[in-house]
C-alpha positions in Angstrom: 53.7 30.4 178.7 52.5 34.1 178.6 56.0 35.3 178.0 56.2 33.0 174.9 53.0 34.1 173.6 54.0 37.7 174.1 57.3 37.2 172.2 55.4 35.7 169.3 53.1 38.6 169.2 56.0 41.0 169.1 57.7 39.2 166.2 54.5 39.1 164.2 54.0 42.6 164.7 57.4 43.5 163.5 56.9 41.3 160.3 53.7 42.9 159.6 55.2 46.4 160.1 58.1 45.7 157.7 55.9 44.2 155.1 53.7 47.4 155.4 56.7 49.7 155.0 58.0 47.9 151.9 54.3 47.9 150.5 53.8 51.6 151.1 57.1 52.7 149.6 56.7 50.3 146.6 53.4 51.9 145.7 54.8 55.3 146.1 57.4 54.8 143.6 55.2 53.3 140.9 53.4 56.4 139.9 56.8 58.3 139.4 58.1 55.5 137.2 54.8 55.5 135.2 55.0 59.3 134.9 58.5 59.3 133.1 57.1 58.3 129.6 54.4 61.0 129.9 57.2 63.5 130.5 59.0 62.4 127.5 55.9 62.7 125.3 55.5 66.3 126.5 58.9 67.4 125.1 58.5 70.4 122.6 60.6 72.9 120.9 60.2 76.6 120.7 60.1 77.8 117.1 59.1 80.6 114.8 57.1 80.1 111.7 55.8 82.0 108.6 53.6 81.4 105.7 54.9 80.0 102.5 54.1 80.9 98.9 55.6 80.7 95.4 57.3 83.7 93.9 59.2 84.5 90.7 63.0 84.6 91.9 66.0 85.2 89.9 68.9 82.7 89.7 72.2 84.7 90.4 75.7 83.8 89.5 78.2 85.6 91.6 81.6 86.5 89.9 84.5 88.7 90.6 86.6 91.0 88.1 88.6 94.0 87.8 87.9 97.6 86.4 90.0 99.0 83.4 89.7 101.9 81.1 87.3 101.4 78.3 89.8 102.0 75.5 93.5 101.8 75.5 95.4 104.2 73.2 99.0 103.6 72.2 101.0 106.8 72.1 104.1 106.9 69.9 106.7 109.2 68.4 106.9 109.5 64.6 110.6 110.1 64.6 113.7 108.3 65.7 115.2 109.8 68.8 116.4 109.6 72.4 114.0 109.8 75.4 115.4 112.6 77.4 112.7 112.9 79.9 109.5 111.0 80.9 107.0 113.5 82.4 104.4 110.9 83.6 104.4 107.6 85.6 102.1 104.7 85.3 98.6 105.3 86.9 98.7 109.0 86.5 95.7 110.8 85.3 96.3 113.2 82.5 94.3 115.8 80.6 94.2 116.3 76.8 97.3 118.3 75.8 99.3 117.4 78.8 103.1 116.7 78.1 103.9 113.1 78.3 107.6 112.8 77.3 110.4 114.8 75.8 112.7 113.5 73.0 115.9 114.5 71.4 116.1 113.9 67.8 118.4 111.2 66.4 121.7 112.7 65.2 121.5 110.9 62.0 118.1 112.5 61.3 119.5 115.9 62.1 122.4 115.3 59.7 120.0 114.1 57.0 117.9 117.2 57.5 120.9 119.4 57.2 121.8 117.7 53.8 118.3 118.2 52.7 118.4 121.9 53.4 121.6 122.3 51.6 120.2 120.3 48.6 117.1 122.5 48.5 119.2 125.7 48.6 121.5 124.4 45.9 118.4 123.3 43.7 116.9 126.7 44.1 120.1 128.5 43.1 120.6 126.2 40.2 117.0 127.0 39.1 117.6 130.8 39.2 120.9 130.5 37.2 119.1 128.5 34.5 116.3 131.0 34.3 118.9 133.8 33.9 120.7 131.8 31.1 117.5 130.9 29.4 116.5 134.7 29.3 119.9 135.3 27.5 119.1 132.3 25.2 122.2 130.5 26.7 120.1 127.7 28.2 117.7 125.4 26.6 114.0 124.8 27.7 115.0 121.1 28.7 117.8 122.4 31.1 115.2 124.7 32.7 112.8 122.0 33.2 115.4 119.7 34.7 116.4 122.6 37.1 112.7 122.9 38.2 112.4 119.1 38.7 115.5 119.1 40.9 114.2 121.9 43.0 110.8 120.1 43.4 112.6 116.8 44.5 114.9 118.7 47.0 111.8 120.3 48.5 110.1 117.1 48.8 113.1 115.6 50.6 113.3 118.5 52.9 109.6 118.1 53.9 110.1 114.4 54.6 113.0 115.2 56.8 111.0 117.7 58.7 108.3 115.1 59.4 111.0 112.8 60.7 112.0 115.5 63.1 115.4 116.4 61.7 114.6 120.1 62.1 114.0 119.8 65.9 116.6 119.4 68.5 113.9 118.5 71.1 110.3 117.5 70.7 107.5 116.9 73.2 104.7 114.2 73.0 101.2 115.4 74.3 98.2 113.5 75.5 95.7 113.0 72.7 92.8 112.8 75.1 91.8 112.7 78.9 92.9 109.4 80.5 95.1 107.5 82.8 98.5 106.1 81.9 98.1 102.5 82.0 101.6 101.3 81.0 105.0 102.7 80.1 106.9 100.9 77.2 110.1 102.9 77.4 112.3 104.5 80.0 114.2 107.7 80.1 117.4 107.2 78.1 115.9 104.7 75.6 116.5 105.1 71.9 113.5 104.5 69.8 112.6 104.0 66.2 110.1 106.0 64.3 106.6 105.1 65.3 107.7 103.1 68.3 105.2 103.1 71.2 106.2 105.2 74.3 103.2 104.4 76.6 99.6 103.3 76.6 96.8 105.7 77.7 93.6 104.5 78.9 90.6 106.7 78.1 88.3 107.4 80.9 85.1 108.3 79.0 84.1 104.6 79.3 85.0 101.8 81.7 85.7 98.1 80.9 85.0 95.5 83.6 86.3 92.1 83.1 84.6 89.4 85.1 85.9 85.8 85.5 83.6 82.9 85.2 84.2 79.3 86.0 84.4 77.4 82.6 81.6 75.0 83.6 79.2 77.9 84.5 80.2 80.0 81.4 77.6 78.2 79.2 74.8 79.9 81.4 76.1 83.5 80.6 75.3 85.2 77.4 75.6 88.8 76.0 72.8 91.0 77.2 72.2 89.4 80.6 71.7 91.9 83.4 74.4 92.2 85.9 74.8 94.2 89.1 78.2 95.5 90.1 79.5 96.3 93.4 82.9 97.0 94.9 84.5 94.4 97.1 85.2 97.0 99.7 81.7 98.6 99.9 78.6 96.6 98.9 76.4 99.6 99.4 77.2 101.2 96.2 76.1 99.4 93.0 75.4 99.9 89.4 73.1 98.0 87.1 74.6 96.9 83.7 74.5 94.2 81.1 77.0 91.7 79.7 78.6 93.1 76.6 80.4 90.0 75.4 81.8 86.7 76.6 84.9 85.0 75.4 84.8 81.4 74.1 88.4 80.5 75.4 89.9 80.1 78.9 92.3 82.7 80.0 95.5 80.9 80.6 96.6 83.1 83.6 93.3 82.8 85.7 91.9 79.5 84.1 88.5 81.4 83.8 86.3 82.5 80.9 86.2 86.3 80.7 82.9 88.3 80.3 83.1 92.1 79.6 80.9 94.8 80.8 81.2 98.3 79.2 79.9 101.4 81.1 79.9 105.0 80.5 82.2 106.6 83.2 79.5 109.0 84.4 77.2 106.1 85.3 79.5 104.6 88.0 81.9 107.3 89.4 82.7 105.1 92.4 84.4 102.7 90.0 88.1 103.6 89.5 90.5 101.5 87.1 92.4 98.8 89.0 89.5 98.2 91.5 88.2 94.8 92.2 84.5 94.3 91.8 81.8 91.6 92.4 79.2 90.9 89.8 75.8 89.3 90.3 74.7 88.0 86.9 71.0 87.1 86.6 71.3 83.9 84.4 67.5 82.7 84.9 64.2 83.2 86.4 62.4 80.5 88.5 58.8 80.2 89.9 59.7 78.5 93.2 58.7 78.4 96.9 60.2 81.4 98.5 61.4 80.9 102.1 64.0 82.6 104.3 67.6 81.4 103.8 67.8 80.2 107.4 64.7 77.9 106.9 66.6 75.5 104.7 69.0 72.9 106.3 71.3 70.4 104.7 72.5 66.9 105.6 73.7 63.8 103.9 70.5 63.4 102.1 70.5 67.1 100.8 68.2 70.0 101.6 65.3 70.1 103.7 63.0 72.2 105.9 60.1 71.7 108.5 56.5 72.5 108.2 54.2 72.4 111.2 51.0 70.4 111.1 48.8 70.0 114.2 51.6 71.1 116.6 54.2 68.8 115.2 57.1 69.3 112.9 57.3 67.4 109.6 60.4 67.3 107.4 60.1 68.2 103.7 63.0 67.5 101.4 63.6 70.4 99.0 66.2 71.5 96.3 67.6 75.0 96.0 66.9 76.6 92.6 67.4 80.2 93.2 68.6 82.8 95.5 67.7 86.4 95.9 68.9 88.5 99.0 67.5 86.9 102.0 65.1 84.6 100.2 65.9 81.2 98.8 63.8 79.5 96.0 63.2 75.8 96.7 61.6 73.0 94.9 59.7 70.4 96.7 56.3 68.9 97.9 55.5 71.7 100.2 51.9 72.3 101.6 51.0 75.9 101.1 48.6 75.7 104.0 51.2 74.8 106.5 53.7 77.3 107.9 57.5 76.9 107.6 59.8 76.8 110.6 62.3 79.7 110.1 63.9 79.8 113.5 64.6 76.9 116.0 64.7 74.3 113.2 68.2 73.0 114.1 66.7 71.2 117.2 63.8 69.6 115.4 63.2 66.0 114.4 60.4 64.3 112.5 57.2 64.4 114.5 58.6 66.5 117.4 56.2 68.8 119.1 56.6 72.4 118.7 55.3 75.7 120.3 55.1 79.0 118.6 57.3 81.8 119.8 55.7 85.0 120.5 56.7 87.7 117.9 
């Protein structure tokens, strides 16, 4: 009997011990499970903010173009002839008076000149003979006047042949001004007609910059608008200028509308004909919220940024209206009393807690 009671007591003690173990461990796990939501609520993002305010910012249109000489001069030869030697090549810089090409006069012109010389000599001798006869009263006044007219006509014909180069075996064409040879229109050995162009010379006292603008944006650009020009290779060098003129047609080669800027060569010595440049045209001025460029993000709903209120991030939808250097001008319902997140905004969501990074 005693053994039976002892066995029952042992079983009861085991059951009570097992129940106590499960109760203890179940209670220990409950606080951890309850603490999980609290840990989630404490999630925060490290950000950097700055104050926001309105500024007057320019709206900039970025375009590209090329540098060319300011004025193109066509150099020709007044006489027919054969190009015996070209003394320059395209792109070569020349000074006023530099030889450009040597021409041999046309054989026909030389023959015509020889005939004109012979005719002038004959007319001069005929006049002398008529003067002698008139002195002996063997020629009339009318004959003397006719001889004088013949001499005048022969002299005029001779002068004309001189202008055509018949008296010259070779002739050289010289540069009328300082410049750069932009194009050659003839080659060595070509025969040319009187007045035919030999080459084109770009004068370097002024530079002409031709900028290409997208047709849909060309309506924003007008003559007189300020533009800043920089080279594509070096953005450190720049020159301020203004739009001189804008065309009303689309260039068939580039499918762009051309705007022209004319500069004195001395104002931009780093610009060379043939160089590619970038132009920043100021097309408007806007009064807008000025924020750093990295503060504005975009998604399917458009542009937005975050402002911080009571330690939490709040999304504000914005629209870009201007850009100037590292600043972006935006339009939106910003609160000027709240700072804008400028770093760490990629991780933010609406209502997320934030903590300010030390500067």
